[in-house]
C-alpha positions, -999 to 999 in steps of 0.1 A, spaced: -74 146 218 -71 110 212 -35 112 200 -26 127 235 -47 101 254 -32 74 230 3 87 238 -2 89 274 -16 53 274 13 42 253 37 55 278 19 39 307 19 7 290 55 10 281 63 13 319 40 -13 329 47 -51 331 32 -82 313 -3 -88 328 -7 -54 336 0 -44 300 -23 -67 285 -51 -57 308 -48 -21 297 -43 -29 260 -77 -51 263 -94 -22 278 -83 3 253 -106 -4 223 -109 34 214 -70 41 214 -66 9 193 -91 18 168 -74 53 167 -41 36 160 -56 15 135 -71 45 117 -37 61 116 -19 31 103 -44 31 74 -42 67 67 -2 62 65 -8 32 42 -27 55 20 1 78 21 23 51 13 2 42 -18 5 80 -29 43 78 -23 45 44 -47 25 64 -74 48 93 -69 79 74 -70 65 57 -102 59 89 -116 95 101 -110 108 69 -125 91 76 -156 103 112 -157 137 99 -151 133 72 -180 123 100 -205 153 118 -194 179 92 -198 197 89 -230 188 57 -249 203 25 -234 213 42 -201 181 39 -182 186 4 -164 221 13 -157 210 46 -140 185 26 -121 209 -2 -108 236 27 -98 207 46 -77 186 19 -63 190 -18 -52 155 -27 -67 146 -58 -86 132 -55 -121 97 -64 -107 98 -37 -80 107 -10 -107 79 -23 -131 56 -21 -103 63 15 -95 58 25 -128 28 5 -133 12 21 -103 15 54 -116 3 44 -150 -30 30 -133 -32 60 -112 -35 82 -144 -67 62 -153 -82 52 -117 -77 70 -85 -67 45 -63 -52 66 -35 -85 71 -16 -96 33 -16 -89 10 14 -62 -10 -2 -32 -26 14 1 -20 -8 1 -55 -14 -35 -56 -29 -23 -24 -51 3 -45 -67 -21 -72 -76 -47 -47 -89 -17 -32 -109 -6 -65 -123 -42 -74 -131 -48 -43 -150 -16 -49 -171 -31 -84 -177 -61 -69 -189 -84 -86 -165 -105 -54 -158 -135 -74 -143 -112 -85 -114 -97 -50 -110 -134 -35 -108 -145 -61 -80 -113 -55 -61 -117 -16 -64 -154 -17 -57 -148 -39 -26 -120 -13 -14 -146 14 -13 -164 -3 15 -140 -26 33 -104 -32 38 -89 -52 8 -55 -71 17 -34 -92 -4 -53 -124 4 -86 -109 -4 -73 -95 -36 -59 -129 -46 -93 -146 -39 -112 -119 -61 -86 -126 -88 -96 -162 -91 -87 -181 -115 -56 -184 -96 -34 -154 -103 4 -153 -105 21 -120 -96 44 -107 -121 
């Protein structure tokens, strides 16, 4: 029901002009809360997708003959080595910790992955504990990761 109402609101907002659009947006806290919830749900799906991509990359790595893995990746994808490693590290982490149900941004997930790889388990625990009850963004994850953490 809220999706239909939100869709109608969005259609009306698209058709209205500047001040009227702003006024309707201000008065639509319920619709905005619904939109935010949907975005968070999609981001959780994205985290699941990051993990699945990492799993598939690991599978492909096992299938590639020795010395052919990186060439295959370069041929198939225009990813940096960092991106490739992050996907695989996210998959490996997910085998130990279920991160898909937590309220993490994808950037925060990357920080957790890098911290875990650096064996900074106390900071990983703090970030994941925070993500159980509130939204953890890259900025928050970096603050928890003190001393200053340089992403790999």
